[in-house]
C-alpha positions as CSV (number, residue, x, y, z in Angstrom):
1,X,101.9,130.0,67.4
2,X,99.4,129.6,64.0
3,X,95.5,129.4,63.8
4,X,93.5,127.2,62.0
5,X,91.6,129.4,59.3
6,X,88.5,127.8,60.9
7,X,89.7,130.2,63.7
8,X,90.3,133.4,62.4
9,X,88.6,136.6,63.6
10,X,87.5,139.4,61.8
11,X,90.3,141.9,61.5
12,X,88.5,144.5,62.0
13,X,87.2,143.6,65.3
14,X,90.3,144.7,66.2
15,X,89.1,148.6,67.0
16,X,86.0,147.4,68.2
17,X,88.4,145.1,71.6
18,X,90.8,148.4,71.9
19,X,87.6,150.3,72.2
20,X,85.8,148.3,74.3
21,X,86.2,144.7,74.9
22,X,82.5,144.4,75.7
23,X,81.1,145.8,72.4
24,X,83.1,144.0,70.7
25,X,82.4,140.5,72.2
26,X,78.5,142.0,71.9
27,X,79.5,142.0,68.3
28,X,81.7,139.3,67.2
29,X,80.9,136.8,69.8
30,X,76.7,137.3,70.3
31,X,76.3,139.1,67.0
32,X,74.8,141.8,68.0
33,X,74.4,145.1,65.9
34,X,72.9,148.6,66.0
35,X,73.7,151.8,63.8
36,X,74.1,155.0,64.5
37,X,75.2,158.1,62.3
38,X,78.6,157.8,63.8
39,X,79.0,154.4,62.2
40,X,76.8,155.5,58.7
41,X,79.1,157.7,58.2
42,X,82.0,155.5,58.5
43,X,80.1,153.2,56.5
44,X,80.0,155.9,53.6
45,X,83.5,156.7,54.1
46,X,84.3,152.8,53.2
47,X,82.5,152.8,50.6
48,X,83.6,155.9,49.2
49,X,87.2,154.6,49.4
50,X,86.7,151.5,48.1
51,X,85.1,152.8,44.9
52,X,86.6,152.9,41.4
53,X,88.8,150.3,40.0
54,X,90.4,147.8,42.3
55,X,93.6,148.2,40.9
56,X,94.9,152.2,39.7
57,X,98.4,153.1,39.1
58,X,98.8,156.9,39.4
59,X,102.9,157.9,39.3
60,X,104.8,156.0,41.2
61,X,102.2,154.3,43.0
62,X,100.0,151.2,42.9
63,X,96.5,151.4,44.1
64,X,95.0,148.4,45.5
65,X,91.5,148.9,47.0
66,X,89.7,146.8,49.3
67,X,92.5,143.7,49.0
68,X,91.8,141.1,51.3
69,X,94.4,140.2,53.7
70,X,94.7,137.6,56.5
71,X,97.6,136.0,58.7
72,X,97.7,132.8,60.4
73,X,100.3,134.6,63.3
74,X,97.6,137.0,64.5
75,X,94.5,134.6,63.5
76,X,92.9,137.3,61.4
77,X,91.6,137.8,58.4
78,X,89.8,140.9,56.3
79,X,90.6,143.8,54.0
80,X,92.3,146.9,53.5
81,X,91.1,149.6,52.4
82,X,93.9,150.5,50.6
83,X,97.3,149.5,50.0
84,X,99.6,151.8,48.2
85,X,102.8,150.1,46.4
86,X,105.9,152.2,46.4
87,X,109.0,152.2,44.3
88,X,111.7,150.6,46.6
89,X,114.6,149.2,46.1
90,X,113.9,147.3,49.6
91,X,110.1,145.7,48.0
92,X,109.1,143.3,46.4
93,X,108.2,142.5,43.0
94,X,104.3,141.9,41.7
95,X,103.8,140.5,38.9
96,X,102.6,143.0,35.5
97,X,104.4,146.2,37.4
98,X,108.8,146.5,36.9
99,X,110.9,147.4,39.6
100,X,110.4,146.5,42.8
101,X,107.3,147.7,45.5
102,X,106.4,148.5,49.0
103,X,103.5,148.0,50.5
104,X,101.7,150.8,52.7
105,X,98.7,150.1,53.7
106,X,96.0,153.2,54.4
107,X,92.7,153.2,56.6
108,X,90.0,155.6,56.2
109,X,88.3,156.9,59.2
110,X,85.4,159.0,59.8
111,X,85.7,161.9,62.9
112,X,89.7,162.9,63.8
113,X,92.5,161.6,65.3
114,X,92.5,159.5,69.0
115,X,94.6,159.6,71.7
116,X,94.5,155.8,72.3
117,X,95.2,153.5,69.8
118,X,92.6,151.4,68.6
119,X,92.8,152.7,65.1
120,X,96.7,152.5,64.7
121,X,96.2,148.5,66.2
122,X,94.0,148.0,63.3
123,X,96.5,149.5,60.9
124,X,99.2,147.8,62.4
125,X,97.2,144.2,62.0
126,X,96.6,145.2,58.5
127,X,100.7,145.2,57.9
128,X,101.2,142.3,59.9
129,X,99.0,140.4,57.4
130,X,100.7,142.2,54.5
131,X,104.0,141.0,55.8
132,X,103.0,137.7,55.8
133,X,101.6,137.5,53.1
134,X,104.4,139.0,50.7
135,X,107.2,138.2,52.9
136,X,108.0,141.5,53.8
137,X,108.8,144.3,56.3
138,X,106.7,147.3,56.5
139,X,107.6,149.9,58.8
140,X,104.8,152.8,58.6
141,X,100.9,153.0,57.2
142,X,98.5,156.0,57.8
143,X,95.1,156.7,59.1
144,X,93.2,159.2,57.2
145,X,90.8,160.9,59.0
146,X,87.4,162.7,57.7
147,X,87.3,165.8,59.6
148,X,90.7,167.2,59.4
149,X,90.6,165.3,55.7
150,X,94.4,164.7,56.4
151,X,96.7,161.4,57.0
152,X,98.1,160.4,60.5
153,X,101.4,158.9,59.9
154,X,101.7,155.6,62.1
155,X,105.1,154.1,63.0
156,X,104.6,150.2,63.1
157,X,107.1,150.2,66.6
158,X,107.8,147.2,68.4
159,X,106.0,148.7,71.4
160,X,103.0,148.8,69.1
161,X,103.2,145.2,67.8
162,X,103.3,143.7,70.9
163,X,100.3,146.0,72.3
164,X,98.4,144.0,68.6
165,X,99.9,140.9,70.2
166,X,98.7,141.0,73.7
167,X,95.3,142.2,72.0
168,X,94.3,139.6,69.5
169,X,95.8,136.7,72.2
170,X,92.7,138.4,74.7
171,X,90.3,138.6,71.6
172,X,91.5,134.8,70.6
173,X,90.6,133.9,74.6
174,X,87.4,135.2,75.1
175,X,86.2,134.2,71.5
176,X,87.3,130.4,72.6
177,X,84.8,130.8,75.8
178,X,82.1,132.5,74.4
179,X,82.3,135.3,77.2
180,X,81.0,138.5,77.1
181,X,83.1,140.8,79.6
182,X,80.8,143.0,82.2
183,X,80.0,146.2,80.8
184,X,82.3,149.0,82.9
185,X,80.4,152.9,82.2
186,X,83.0,155.4,80.6
187,X,82.4,158.7,78.7
188,X,82.5,156.8,75.5
189,X,79.4,154.7,76.1
190,X,77.5,157.8,75.0
191,X,78.5,157.5,71.7
192,X,78.3,153.8,71.6
193,X,76.0,153.0,68.6
194,X,75.0,149.9,70.7
195,X,74.5,150.9,73.5
196,X,71.1,150.2,73.8
197,X,71.5,147.0,74.0
198,X,74.8,146.8,76.3
199,X,72.9,149.0,78.7
200,X,76.1,150.2,80.8
201,X,74.1,152.2,83.1
202,X,71.7,149.3,84.1
203,X,74.6,147.0,85.6
204,X,76.3,149.8,87.7
205,X,73.1,150.8,89.1
206,X,72.5,147.0,89.8
207,X,75.9,146.1,90.6
208,X,77.3,144.0,88.1
209,X,74.6,141.6,89.7
210,X,71.0,140.7,88.2
211,X,69.8,138.9,91.5
212,X,70.3,142.4,93.1
213,X,68.5,144.5,90.7
214,X,66.0,142.1,91.2
215,X,65.9,142.0,94.7
216,X,66.3,146.2,94.5
217,X,63.1,146.3,92.5
218,X,60.8,143.7,94.5
219,X,62.0,145.8,97.9
């Protein structure tokens, strides 16, 4: 299946959805947003990653910053923080640069590596976009985390790619319905920048029913 360009979703939303479908819907369907120190730190880190020249040649690397990408297969568009092109016999040709080069996406994140795959799915989506645009195959990329200040190598396995396909399909289905899932209060709600918009505790106390909430308070 391929998507029309007008139906593309933001690539960055994949991380939001994998973290919490309700958070994604509040941001991308209802267009609600609030910032806290965590999101501000992440924004500053991305700004630094995009700083300097858009294209830089460094030894055996060609580095592209803020490279815009899209995929008709996934129906997403966005940009990569950094894409390193490394010399490889299995690579592609780049205008103005002799030899063959293999793209290697690098996404910058504040904090440290996570147990879940929300960041890895976003990076994998960037790889799929690059594969589609450049007619190549990308086996791995990296997540650079700000707290340990080191990279986590991510392999784009069939399992991760399958999880990405399911995630994106679910996002498109919710977006087409303009549906926001109900709140499910979890430990990560405390660090969410839009918890005061989401109100996960309120929906839990009211039994996920506005009618029950009103009846309880009237009584």
